[in-house]
BAFI-3210 file (N, C-alpha, C; in Angstrom, 3 decimals, decimal comma, padded with zeros to 6 digits):
// residues 235
n [1|2|3|4|5|6|7|8|9|10|11|12|13|14|15|16|17|18|19|20|21|22|23|24|25|26|27|28|29|30|31|32|33|34|35|36|37|38|39|40|41|42|43|44|45|46|47|48|49|50|51|52|53|54|55|56|57|58|59|60|61|62|63|64|65|66|67|68|69|70|71|72|73|74|75|76|77|78|79|80|81|82|83|84|85|86|87|88|89|90|91|92|93|94|95|96|97|98|99|100|101|102|103|104|105|106|107|108|109|110|111|112|113|114|115|116|117|118|119|120|121|122|123|124|125|126|127|128|129|130|131|132|133|134|135|136|137|138|139|140|141|142|143|144|145|146|147|148|149|150|151|152|153|154|155|156|157|158|159|160|161|162|163|164|165|166|167|168|169|170|171|172|173|174|175|176|177|178|179|180|181|182|183|184|185|186|187|188|189|190|191|192|193|194|195|196|197|198|199|200|201|202|203|204|205|206|207|208|209|210|211|212|213|214|215|216|217|218|219|220|221|222|223|224|225|226|227|228|229|230|231|232|233|234|235]
n.u [-018,848|-016,904|-016,816|-018,614|-018,934|-017,103|-016,283|-015,634|-016,689|-018,926|-022,232|-023,555|-023,414|-024,313|-024,391|-025,049|-027,648|-028,596|-026,772|-026,077|-023,915|-021,283|-020,768|-017,757|-014,446|-012,650|-009,255|-007,315|-006,142|-007,001|-005,838|-007,055|-007,046|-009,251|-009,055|-010,283|-011,858|-013,891|-016,408|-017,168|-019,989|-020,143|-021,762|-024,222|-023,446|-022,639|-019,981|-018,581|-016,178|-015,251|-014,731|-014,457|-012,187|-012,226|-010,446|-010,104|-008,432|-008,528|-009,403|-007,752|-008,618|-010,066|-012,750|-014,473|-016,154|-018,316|-019,343|-020,107|-020,470|-017,550|-017,017|-018,408|-018,492|-017,031|-017,149|-015,258|-013,325|-012,311|-013,669|-013,137|-014,857|-014,437|-011,870|-009,604|-011,017|-011,831|-013,090|-014,548|-012,725|-012,031|-011,208|-010,887|-011,703|-010,326|-010,850|-009,087|-009,664|-008,555|-005,503|-003,065|-001,611|000,936|000,553|-002,110|-001,939|-000,384|-002,154|-004,434|-003,276|-002,587|-005,133|-005,916|-007,117|-008,109|-006,564|-005,248|-002,159|-001,486|000,915|002,631|001,425|000,310|001,141|-001,095|-003,230|-002,504|-002,503|-005,201|-006,009|-004,293|-005,408|-007,761|-006,613|-005,329|-007,558|-008,821|-006,955|-006,993|-009,697|-010,370|-008,170|-006,613|-003,522|-000,795|001,066|002,981|004,131|004,671|005,830|005,345|004,591|005,368|002,940|002,754|003,833|002,862|000,599|-001,395|000,366|002,599|004,751|004,588|002,161|000,148|000,059|-002,728|-002,580|-000,732|-002,166|-004,326|-002,994|-002,100|-001,689|-002,358|-001,532|-002,067|-002,108|-004,449|-002,999|-001,762|-003,548|-004,747|-006,305|-007,019|-006,267|-005,626|-003,513|-003,428|-002,702|-000,392|003,006|002,422|002,821|002,742|004,233|004,873|002,324|001,674|003,584|002,720|000,258|001,001|002,298|000,339|000,180|-001,467|-002,101|000,062|001,505|002,820|005,862|005,698|006,424|009,606|010,106|011,307|014,760|016,465|018,365|017,376|014,945|015,896|017,271|015,147|013,742|015,601|015,640|013,058|013,141|015,140|013,826|011,706|013,137|014,186|011,995]
n.v [-001,043|-001,440|000,833|-000,141|000,478|001,870|005,223|006,424|004,821|003,613|002,305|001,176|-001,316|-003,310|-006,313|-007,655|-007,856|-009,952|-012,023|-012,877|-013,784|-014,676|-013,518|-011,975|-011,055|-008,880|-009,166|-009,569|-008,886|-009,573|-009,449|-009,158|-009,382|-008,388|-009,184|-007,936|-005,022|-003,467|-002,830|-005,870|-008,148|-010,203|-012,445|-011,618|-011,167|-013,518|-014,288|-012,235|-009,845|-007,990|-005,314|-003,453|-001,871|000,509|001,869|004,965|005,781|008,009|010,134|009,804|008,787|006,759|004,710|003,433|000,585|-000,913|-004,084|-005,764|-005,585|-004,830|-006,657|-008,903|-011,996|-012,240|-013,467|-014,320|-016,286|-019,713|-022,260|-025,175|-028,186|-029,640|-028,754|-026,081|-022,943|-020,241|-017,805|-017,064|-016,689|-014,317|-012,406|-009,519|-008,694|-007,439|-006,453|-005,470|-003,695|-004,650|-006,097|-008,695|-010,200|-010,658|-011,501|-010,886|-008,135|-007,487|-008,260|-006,609|-004,118|-004,172|-004,153|-001,643|-001,014|000,540|000,286|-000,940|-002,369|-004,057|-004,848|-002,823|-000,459|002,982|005,677|007,249|005,492|003,518|005,035|005,473|002,928|002,629|004,436|003,122|000,848|002,026|002,999|000,593|-000,395|001,550|001,491|-001,214|-002,673|-004,135|-005,217|-003,130|-004,579|-007,031|-010,195|-012,040|-013,438|-011,830|-013,136|-013,084|-013,298|-015,724|-017,494|-017,457|-018,943|-021,738|-024,475|-022,784|-022,285|-020,217|-020,289|-020,487|-022,900|-024,613|-024,126|-022,024|-020,044|-019,755|-018,659|-016,247|-012,686|-009,503|-008,348|-010,083|-011,934|-013,347|-015,408|-016,545|-017,943|-020,895|-023,883|-022,656|-021,876|-019,677|-017,026|-014,308|-011,225|-011,239|-009,975|-007,760|-004,401|-004,362|-003,590|-000,915|000,219|-000,146|001,510|004,005|004,034|004,063|006,530|008,247|009,241|010,549|012,911|014,478|017,526|019,637|021,442|024,869|027,493|029,091|032,482|035,030|036,021|039,081|039,727|038,296|039,632|042,190|041,580|040,749|043,163|044,780|043,522|044,048|046,835|047,141|045,978|047,754|050,050|049,246|049,151]
n.w [010,913|007,993|005,202|002,378|-000,276|-002,867|-003,095|-005,575|-007,492|-010,049|-009,860|-011,893|-013,015|-011,179|-009,401|-007,112|-006,236|-007,680|-007,323|-004,297|-002,765|-000,365|002,961|004,024|005,136|003,638|002,845|001,052|-002,241|-005,595|-008,853|-012,136|-015,767|-018,361|-020,982|-023,094|-024,601|-023,606|-021,061|-019,619|-019,885|-018,156|-018,157|-017,144|-014,596|-013,483|-013,558|-012,427|-011,101|-008,116|-008,713|-011,799|-013,915|-016,406|-018,862|-020,716|-023,476|-025,046|-023,420|-021,298|-018,846|-016,230|-015,749|-012,962|-012,015|-009,709|-008,604|-006,543|-002,949|-001,002|001,059|000,279|-001,429|-004,656|-008,115|-009,993|-010,023|-010,474|-008,487|-007,284|-006,386|-003,181|-002,670|-001,789|-000,744|-002,952|-004,361|-002,105|-000,101|001,464|-000,473|-002,459|-005,744|-008,753|-011,997|-014,870|-017,714|-020,819|-022,015|-021,262|-022,859|-025,166|-027,853|-028,319|-028,009|-030,289|-032,318|-031,846|-032,135|-034,845|-035,864|-035,270|-032,859|-029,761|-026,708|-023,540|-022,793|-020,124|-018,708|-019,484|-018,761|-018,869|-016,598|-015,845|-015,948|-014,116|-011,810|-011,154|-010,434|-008,265|-006,468|-005,749|-004,578|-002,377|-000,954|-000,319|001,421|003,496|004,324|004,588|005,308|003,503|002,712|001,721|000,006|-001,784|-002,242|-004,141|-007,290|-010,321|-013,220|-016,711|-019,325|-021,991|-020,155|-017,620|-017,510|-016,472|-014,944|-013,585|-011,942|-010,139|-009,013|-006,136|-003,476|-001,895|000,904|000,996|-000,338|001,424|003,588|002,657|002,514|001,158|-002,144|-005,185|-008,323|-010,756|-011,806|-009,650|-008,102|-006,602|-008,018|-010,330|-013,782|-015,281|-016,586|-016,243|-014,512|-016,153|-016,274|-014,471|-013,279|-010,273|-008,075|-008,631|-008,588|-005,889|-004,686|-005,656|-004,343|-001,630|-001,499|-002,237|-004,904|-006,717|-005,557|-005,779|-006,606|-009,183|-008,592|-007,595|-009,906|-009,762|-008,727|-010,962|-010,897|-009,876|-011,806|-013,998|-014,407|-015,104|-017,454|-019,086|-019,203|-020,519|-022,994|-023,899|-024,106|-026,071|-028,182|-028,568|-029,285|-031,682|-033,255]
ca.u [-018,557|-016,190|-017,585|-018,641|-018,967|-016,016|-016,912|-015,346|-017,196|-020,294|-022,982|-024,395|-023,369|-024,389|-024,902|-025,294|-029,072|-028,821|-025,870|-025,812|-022,584|-021,036|-020,105|-016,360|-013,695|-011,638|-007,903|-006,422|-006,598|-006,669|-005,884|-007,339|-007,275|-010,456|-008,749|-011,271|-011,673|-015,083|-016,928|-017,796|-021,311|-019,935|-022,888|-025,230|-022,889|-022,278|-018,526|-018,106|-015,308|-015,795|-014,583|-013,863|-011,654|-012,318|-009,725|-010,350|-007,167|-008,794|-009,508|-006,791|-009,369|-010,428|-014,037|-014,476|-017,475|-018,357|-020,382|-020,501|-019,838|-016,188|-017,037|-019,219|-017,666|-017,240|-017,379|-014,371|-012,366|-012,767|-013,650|-013,454|-015,442|-013,565|-010,543|-009,530|-011,952|-011,179|-013,878|-015,091|-011,672|-011,646|-010,468|-011,546|-011,194|-010,339|-010,577|-008,582|-010,062|-007,395|-004,871|-001,702|-001,080|001,647|-000,051|-003,326|-001,490|000,013|-003,367|-005,265|-002,538|-002,747|-006,533|-006,142|-007,983|-007,616|-006,539|-004,055|-001,391|-001,297|002,306|003,300|000,362|000,742|000,968|-002,434|-004,118|-002,091|-002,868|-006,598|-006,008|-003,619|-006,367|-008,623|-005,776|-005,131|-008,840|-009,038|-006,064|-007,467|-011,043|-010,549|-006,948|-005,914|-002,143|-000,084|002,219|002,876|005,343|004,703|006,451|004,365|005,235|004,842|002,098|001,934|004,478|002,107|-000,609|-001,343|001,349|003,551|005,827|004,304|000,814|000,241|-000,633|-003,913|-002,213|-000,113|-003,271|-005,069|-002,184|-001,585|-002,322|-001,777|-001,996|-001,543|-002,857|-005,176|-001,985|-001,272|-004,639|-004,882|-007,514|-007,224|-005,158|-005,406|-002,208|-003,522|-002,485|000,972|003,991|001,796|003,695|002,051|005,110|004,712|001,001|001,741|004,332|001,791|-000,765|001,605|002,670|-000,817|000,802|-002,469|-002,169|001,308|001,353|004,114|006,341|005,382|007,586|010,367|010,026|012,552|015,734|016,632|019,110|016,478|013,990|016,613|017,533|013,891|013,436|016,525|015,217|011,862|013,593|015,842|012,838|010,992|014,037|014,390|010,733]
ca.v [-001,821|-000,672|001,277|-001,225|000,975|002,799|006,490|006,796|003,776|003,584|001,087|000,922|-002,758|-003,901|-007,681|-008,288|-008,158|-011,238|-012,998|-012,283|-014,166|-014,947|-012,492|-012,258|-009,890|-008,770|-008,831|-009,921|-008,377|-010,383|-008,640|-009,849|-008,578|-008,905|-009,616|-007,279|-003,568|-002,786|-003,420|-007,158|-008,416|-011,222|-013,374|-011,095|-011,125|-014,853|-014,431|-010,865|-009,540|-006,936|-004,056|-003,433|-000,571|000,653|003,084|005,653|006,342|009,323|011,127|009,450|008,619|005,373|004,552|002,324|-000,008|-001,859|-005,081|-006,347|-004,986|-005,322|-007,810|-009,987|-012,742|-012,068|-014,726|-014,379|-017,371|-021,099|-022,812|-026,587|-028,890|-030,467|-028,180|-024,836|-021,915|-019,186|-016,567|-016,725|-016,645|-012,958|-011,692|-008,543|-008,965|-006,261|-006,699|-004,329|-003,876|-004,609|-007,403|-008,939|-011,172|-009,987|-011,835|-010,070|-006,760|-007,363|-008,371|-005,416|-002,995|-004,284|-003,815|-000,234|-000,895|001,334|-000,600|-000,883|-003,573|-003,727|-004,902|-001,564|000,544|004,355|006,077|007,776|004,350|002,892|005,915|005,255|001,663|002,877|005,103|002,066|000,029|002,768|003,022|-000,746|-000,502|002,428|001,121|-002,654|-003,298|-004,945|-004,752|-002,540|-005,458|-008,173|-010,996|-013,064|-013,073|-011,599|-013,745|-012,628|-014,195|-016,867|-018,364|-017,406|-019,759|-023,133|-024,795|-021,737|-022,142|-019,140|-020,480|-020,869|-024,090|-024,274|-023,550|-020,710|-019,148|-019,510|-017,850|-015,049|-011,382|-008,516|-008,349|-011,062|-011,991|-014,571|-016,424|-017,104|-018,553|-022,339|-024,396|-021,871|-022,023|-018,425|-016,402|-012,858|-010,149|-011,242|-009,274|-006,487|-003,620|-004,159|-002,838|000,503|000,605|-000,061|002,730|005,109|004,014|004,498|007,945|009,012|009,964|011,374|014,204|015,194|018,706|020,120|022,570|026,208|028,069|030,057|033,855|035,407|036,797|040,484|039,704|037,837|040,706|043,242|041,088|040,798|044,565|045,262|042,973|044,779|048,182|046,997|045,664|049,009|050,967|048,740|049,229]
ca.w [009,702|006,981|004,043|001,405|-001,660|-003,175|-003,491|-006,959|-008,377|-010,556|-009,542|-013,067|-013,323|-009,842|-009,536|-005,819|-006,093|-008,351|-006,704|-002,990|-002,325|001,047|003,744|004,309|005,597|002,584|003,287|-000,055|-003,524|-006,767|-010,072|-013,392|-016,974|-019,006|-022,353|-023,943|-024,617|-023,081|-019,831|-019,926|-019,311|-017,122|-018,137|-016,226|-013,242|-013,026|-013,428|-012,189|-009,969|-007,255|-009,448|-013,135|-014,309|-017,856|-019,255|-021,980|-023,935|-025,613|-022,346|-020,249|-017,607|-015,945|-015,066|-012,016|-011,790|-008,605|-008,865|-005,260|-001,781|-000,798|001,951|-000,288|-002,372|-006,091|-008,818|-011,155|-009,873|-010,416|-007,132|-007,482|-005,244|-002,373|-002,476|-001,044|-001,191|-003,741|-004,366|-000,785|000,910|001,869|-001,517|-003,317|-007,081|-009,625|-013,415|-015,635|-019,111|-021,693|-022,199|-020,785|-023,819|-026,257|-029,142|-028,428|-028,240|-031,691|-033,134|-031,672|-032,711|-036,295|-036,170|-034,942|-031,690|-028,637|-025,545|-022,697|-022,514|-018,720|-018,224|-019,829|-018,632|-018,565|-015,200|-015,558|-015,720|-012,867|-010,699|-010,738|-009,706|-006,991|-005,580|-005,221|-003,699|-001,115|-000,250|000,237|002,576|004,565|004,788|004,828|005,792|002,506|002,859|000,579|-000,132|-002,700|-002,050|-005,187|-008,561|-011,381|-014,381|-018,001|-020,106|-021,589|-019,176|-016,367|-017,632|-016,034|-013,907|-013,971|-010,979|-009,185|-008,458|-004,736|-002,993|-001,130|002,194|000,744|-000,665|002,657|004,492|001,989|002,704|000,265|-003,527|-006,131|-009,575|-011,079|-012,069|-008,393|-007,341|-006,822|-008,674|-011,536|-014,727|-016,004|-016,383|-016,119|-015,490|-016,660|-015,438|-014,134|-012,382|-009,002|-007,182|-008,940|-008,100|-004,427|-004,358|-005,892|-003,300|-000,371|-001,587|-002,738|-006,022|-007,414|-004,886|-006,020|-007,451|-009,655|-007,785|-008,110|-010,592|-008,972|-009,259|-011,641|-010,117|-010,295|-013,062|-015,058|-014,689|-015,820|-018,804|-019,830|-019,444|-021,544|-024,268|-024,342|-024,512|-027,337|-029,205|-028,859|-030,004|-033,038|-034,001]
c.u [-017,911|-017,113|-017,484|-018,582|-017,910|-016,611|-016,701|-015,941|-018,637|-020,949|-023,902|-024,399|-023,311|-025,061|-025,259|-026,767|-029,432|-028,005|-025,416|-024,409|-022,507|-020,414|-018,671|-015,718|-012,513|-010,283|-006,853|-007,012|-006,113|-006,881|-006,097|-007,187|-008,416|-010,186|-009,843|-011,100|-012,884|-015,510|-017,622|-019,193|-021,227|-021,112|-023,976|-024,758|-022,395|-020,794|-017,869|-017,132|-016,002|-015,814|-014,088|-013,415|-011,590|-011,634|-010,206|-009,048|-007,351|-008,751|-008,447|-007,467|-009,707|-011,743|-013,975|-015,912|-017,381|-019,556|-020,930|-019,894|-018,448|-016,182|-018,108|-018,379|-018,057|-017,201|-016,411|-013,321|-013,043|-012,645|-014,106|-013,984|-014,368|-012,189|-010,581|-010,581|-011,193|-011,980|-014,269|-014,015|-011,148|-010,888|-011,382|-010,885|-011,389|-009,961|-010,142|-008,889|-008,858|-006,808|-003,510|-000,959|-000,366|001,063|-001,329|-002,967|-001,127|-001,208|-004,195|-004,584|-002,695|-004,152|-006,863|-007,037|-007,296|-007,697|-005,281|-003,460|-000,863|000,113|003,092|002,314|000,929|000,419|-000,452|-003,430|-003,787|-002,501|-004,289|-006,735|-005,381|-004,551|-007,300|-007,847|-005,579|-006,421|-009,122|-008,119|-006,603|-008,779|-011,143|-009,277|-006,277|-004,487|-001,565|001,214|001,919|004,191|005,459|005,439|005,371|005,011|004,569|004,005|002,799|002,588|003,758|000,880|-000,357|-000,390|002,584|004,727|005,621|002,915|000,936|-000,433|-001,874|-003,580|-001,574|-001,163|-004,054|-004,322|-001,785|-002,391|-001,605|-002,349|-001,286|-002,427|-003,610|-004,194|-001,482|-002,309|-004,740|-006,238|-007,863|-006,039|-004,847|-004,063|-002,241|-003,164|-001,052|001,934|003,532|002,663|003,038|002,910|004,973|003,375|001,033|002,520|003,448|000,755|-000,200|001,844|001,502|-000,379|-000,176|-002,610|-000,931|001,075|002,732|004,571|006,007|006,611|008,285|010,222|011,350|013,464|015,777|017,338|018,219|015,462|014,654|016,899|016,288|013,516|014,317|016,111|013,993|012,222|014,263|014,871|012,051|011,860|014,237|013,132|010,642]
c.v [-000,926|-000,294|000,242|-000,761|002,065|004,096|006,876|005,803|004,034|002,261|000,705|-000,550|-003,524|-005,269|-008,343|-008,598|-009,491|-012,353|-012,431|-012,599|-014,414|-013,736|-012,916|-010,976|-009,720|-008,361|-009,135|-009,376|-009,255|-009,542|-009,544|-008,858|-009,223|-009,552|-009,147|-005,778|-002,788|-003,473|-004,740|-007,265|-009,435|-012,197|-012,932|-011,078|-012,459|-015,087|-013,080|-010,784|-008,536|-005,601|-004,341|-002,012|-000,510|001,953|003,653|006,301|007,744|010,405|010,947|009,449|007,142|005,365|003,310|001,865|-000,999|-002,780|-005,734|-005,501|-005,593|-006,594|-008,834|-010,685|-012,426|-013,447|-014,966|-015,489|-018,729|-021,580|-024,264|-027,220|-029,685|-029,913|-026,955|-023,863|-020,822|-017,885|-016,106|-016,547|-015,218|-012,181|-010,749|-008,660|-007,759|-006,696|-005,394|-004,567|-003,648|-005,999|-007,465|-009,855|-010,445|-010,288|-011,033|-008,619|-006,556|-007,383|-007,093|-004,188|-002,992|-003,904|-002,359|-000,020|-000,095|000,477|-000,337|-002,285|-003,390|-003,927|-003,626|-000,399|001,924|004,715|006,538|006,642|003,655|003,724|005,674|003,940|001,857|003,561|004,090|001,192|000,721|002,793|001,668|-001,001|000,309|001,949|-000,339|-003,370|-004,236|-004,399|-004,183|-003,313|-006,534|-008,930|-012,122|-012,531|-012,967|-012,010|-013,300|-013,716|-014,472|-017,809|-018,420|-018,301|-021,152|-023,360|-023,940|-021,551|-021,035|-019,288|-021,025|-022,216|-023,656|-023,613|-022,184|-019,661|-018,777|-018,558|-016,489|-013,807|-010,378|-008,659|-009,418|-011,070|-013,296|-015,720|-017,120|-017,949|-020,053|-022,694|-023,631|-022,079|-020,729|-017,800|-014,900|-012,416|-010,092|-010,538|-007,845|-005,735|-003,315|-003,388|-001,343|001,018|000,773|001,169|003,961|005,194|004,509|006,007|008,848|009,889|010,847|012,748|015,048|016,338|019,137|021,311|023,907|026,789|029,100|031,449|034,216|036,208|038,229|040,538|039,291|038,915|041,832|042,839|041,158|042,232|045,131|044,759|043,714|046,173|048,121|046,734|046,931|049,985|050,541|048,885|050,522]
c.w [008,652|005,829|002,935|-000,047|-001,846|-003,699|-004,947|-007,967|-008,824|-010,167|-010,699|-013,479|-012,004|-009,937|-008,216|-005,589|-006,744|-007,710|-005,367|-002,480|-000,837|001,719|004,043|004,822|004,657|003,162|002,218|-001,343|-004,665|-008,023|-011,275|-014,555|-017,744|-020,357|-023,319|-023,810|-024,103|-021,792|-020,156|-019,316|-018,187|-017,018|-017,178|-014,784|-012,734|-012,872|-013,124|-011,023|-009,048|-007,991|-010,867|-013,425|-015,823|-018,272|-020,581|-022,413|-024,493|-024,539|-021,260|-018,881|-017,449|-015,184|-014,185|-011,796|-010,636|-008,790|-007,602|-004,130|-001,603|000,042|001,567|-001,352|-003,812|-006,769|-009,987|-011,089|-009,965|-008,977|-007,216|-006,203|-004,506|-002,112|-001,595|-001,579|-001,946|-003,653|-002,965|000,280|001,072|000,805|-002,288|-004,682|-008,002|-011,043|-014,073|-017,109|-020,024|-021,801|-021,530|-021,753|-024,968|-027,640|-029,369|-028,679|-029,709|-032,608|-033,061|-032,251|-034,228|-036,732|-035,874|-033,742|-030,583|-027,377|-024,725|-022,565|-021,092|-018,182|-018,514|-019,732|-018,318|-017,121|-014,901|-015,301|-014,400|-011,656|-010,217|-009,988|-008,328|-005,991|-004,938|-004,229|-002,350|-000,303|000,398|001,433|003,750|005,170|005,234|005,270|004,810|002,402|001,566|000,379|-001,161|-002,627|-003,074|-006,412|-009,629|-012,706|-015,674|-018,662|-021,449|-020,583|-017,853|-016,371|-017,045|-014,872|-014,159|-013,028|-009,969|-008,560|-007,037|-004,475|-002,225|000,193|002,032|000,436|000,593|003,572|003,919|002,345|001,822|-001,125|-004,349|-007,368|-009,729|-011,285|-010,813|-007,655|-007,635|-007,411|-009,938|-012,466|-015,478|-015,635|-016,252|-014,693|-016,024|-015,710|-015,161|-013,123|-011,042|-008,014|-007,380|-008,422|-006,583|-003,972|-004,547|-004,779|-001,970|-000,367|-001,967|-003,909|-006,777|-006,770|-005,139|-006,986|-007,942|-008,822|-008,433|-008,785|-009,703|-009,568|-009,924|-010,715|-010,624|-011,645|-014,229|-015,418|-015,478|-017,257|-019,661|-020,168|-020,552|-022,924|-024,794|-024,823|-025,889|-028,462|-029,586|-029,651|-031,461|-033,897|-034,816]
res [x|x|x|x|x|x|x|x|x|x|x|x|x|x|x|x|x|x|x|x|x|x|x|x|x|x|x|x|x|x|x|x|x|x|x|x|x|x|x|x|x|x|x|x|x|x|x|x|x|x|x|x|x|x|x|x|x|x|x|x|x|x|x|x|x|x|x|x|x|x|x|x|x|x|x|x|x|x|x|x|x|x|x|x|x|x|x|x|x|x|x|x|x|x|x|x|x|x|x|x|x|x|x|x|x|x|x|x|x|x|x|x|x|x|x|x|x|x|x|x|x|x|x|x|x|x|x|x|x|x|x|x|x|x|x|x|x|x|x|x|x|x|x|x|x|x|x|x|x|x|x|x|x|x|x|x|x|x|x|x|x|x|x|x|x|x|x|x|x|x|x|x|x|x|x|x|x|x|x|x|x|x|x|x|x|x|x|x|x|x|x|x|x|x|x|x|x|x|x|x|x|x|x|x|x|x|x|x|x|x|x|x|x|x|x|x|x|x|x|x|x|x|x|x|x|x|x|x|x|x|x|x|x|x|x]
***
């Protein structure tokens, strides 16, 4: 059985003991934004995703919290009676703390709040998400692919032209957003740069090291020596 707990995640907000959920085989990833600046309480777990990522702009780090096993259904999607399944249809759900709404960005900026506007997220924040995306691919086979259009908020809300039908949702594999899920009207995470995240995940960009500096040439060493000699003579 695949590893169920992400090694880089904290279990400080673990809800599976309260909401056991359904067993499934995760093969699709759903991205949300919390529209807040701190780890949500999720009503004690009643509306929790599988993971929440909480960035710190001060430290340029991202804390990862896991709420359910990967192969247990999370609870962040609407699932209407009599229709297609959502939470339980093999999807791992990831909430990103921050906003995708330009109006919220303007308001929070005016208030002096610290937050990430995820459509324009810095690389250091995207990298931590990419690490999780790569792990979910390696451990659970969630494809490093996204074939949907990520529409900017608020145009992504409601009947947005990019929301999948029940059959399209059932047949989908890879990564998409809350804005694509049937039976739901939310528009998050807006025009999120999922393509960039997938590239980072494929390339393991967090392992990239800057090239070692080239040793100085003979000419450069002689020039430096001449400058030091000239400086001593002038002293």
